[in-house]
C-alpha positions as CSV (number, residue, x, y, z in Angstrom):
1,M,-2.4,-11.5,-19.8
2,H,-0.7,-10.7,-16.5
3,S,-3.1,-8.1,-15.2
4,T,-6.8,-7.4,-15.0
5,R,-8.7,-4.1,-15.1
6,C,-11.5,-3.1,-12.6
7,G,-14.3,-3.4,-15.1
8,P,-17.5,-3.8,-13.0
9,F,-16.8,-0.6,-10.9
10,H,-15.4,1.5,-13.7
11,C,-12.3,2.5,-11.7
12,L,-8.8,2.9,-12.9
13,A,-7.4,0.1,-10.8
14,T,-5.3,-2.7,-12.3
15,G,-4.5,-5.9,-10.4
16,L,-2.3,-8.9,-11.0
17,S,-4.0,-12.0,-12.3
18,A,-4.6,-14.5,-9.5
19,R,-2.4,-17.2,-11.1
20,Y,0.6,-14.9,-10.2
21,F,-0.2,-14.7,-6.5
22,I,2.2,-16.2,-4.1
23,S,1.2,-18.4,-1.1
24,T,0.7,-16.8,2.3
25,C,3.7,-18.7,3.6
26,A,5.9,-17.3,0.8
27,E,4.5,-13.8,1.4
28,R,5.3,-14.0,5.2
29,T,8.8,-15.1,4.3
30,T,9.3,-12.3,1.8
31,C,7.8,-9.6,4.1
32,G,10.0,-10.7,6.9
33,Q,13.2,-10.1,4.9
34,H,13.1,-6.3,4.9
35,Q,12.5,-3.5,7.4
36,S,10.1,-0.8,6.3
37,T,10.4,1.9,8.9
38,L,10.0,5.7,9.0
39,K,13.7,6.0,10.2
40,D,14.8,4.6,6.8
41,E,15.1,7.7,4.6
42,D,15.6,5.7,1.4
43,Y,12.4,3.8,2.1
44,R,10.5,7.1,2.7
45,A,11.9,8.4,-0.6
46,F,10.8,5.2,-2.4
47,L,7.2,5.6,-1.0
48,Q,7.1,9.2,-2.1
49,K,7.3,8.0,-5.7
50,L,3.8,6.6,-5.1
51,L,2.4,9.1,-2.7
52,K,3.2,12.4,-4.4
53,P,1.1,11.7,-7.6
54,L,-1.6,10.2,-5.4
55,Q,-1.8,13.2,-3.1
56,K,-2.1,15.5,-6.2
57,R,-5.2,13.6,-7.3
58,A,-6.9,13.0,-4.0
59,P,-8.8,15.7,-2.2
60,Q,-7.6,16.4,1.3
61,A,-10.9,15.0,2.7
62,A,-10.3,11.6,1.0
63,K,-9.7,8.7,3.3
64,D,-7.0,6.1,2.4
65,L,-6.9,2.4,2.9
66,D,-3.3,1.0,3.3
67,F,-4.1,-2.5,2.2
68,G,-1.1,-4.6,3.1
69,S,0.2,-2.0,5.6
70,G,2.7,-4.3,7.3
71,P,3.6,-4.0,10.9
72,G,4.6,-0.4,10.8
73,S,1.9,1.2,8.6
74,T,4.5,3.5,7.2
75,I,2.4,4.8,4.3
76,S,-0.4,5.8,6.6
77,I,1.9,7.6,9.0
78,I,3.4,9.6,6.1
79,L,-0.1,10.5,4.9
80,R,-1.2,11.5,8.4
81,E,1.8,13.8,8.6
82,Q,0.4,15.5,5.5
83,G,-3.2,15.8,6.7
84,F,-4.9,12.7,5.3
85,S,-6.8,10.1,7.3
86,G,-7.7,6.5,6.8
87,E,-7.3,2.9,7.9
88,N,-4.7,0.1,7.8
89,Y,-5.3,-3.5,6.9
90,D,-2.9,-6.4,6.7
91,Y,-4.1,-10.0,7.1
92,L,-0.5,-11.2,7.7
93,Y,-0.1,-9.0,10.7
94,G,-3.7,-9.3,12.1
95,K,-4.8,-5.7,11.6
């Protein structure tokens, strides 16, 4: 099985099994190969595929956690533009 369900907390989250995780070094290399900025309209459109369904389900008062936000925190910035609030976390970039 490639994924696991969030059983103990009864949520709908699904995560990748740990045996498929990549090393921190490989992750740094992969993340450094692309630019994820607000100026890139194609990237914003890509993120909207995730954010639109999420925004329909989340109440306006909900707080988000952009886990793996990267150096630019693009998802959080888009959510702030639409009235949401939350925090960013990315261990690769020390925030």
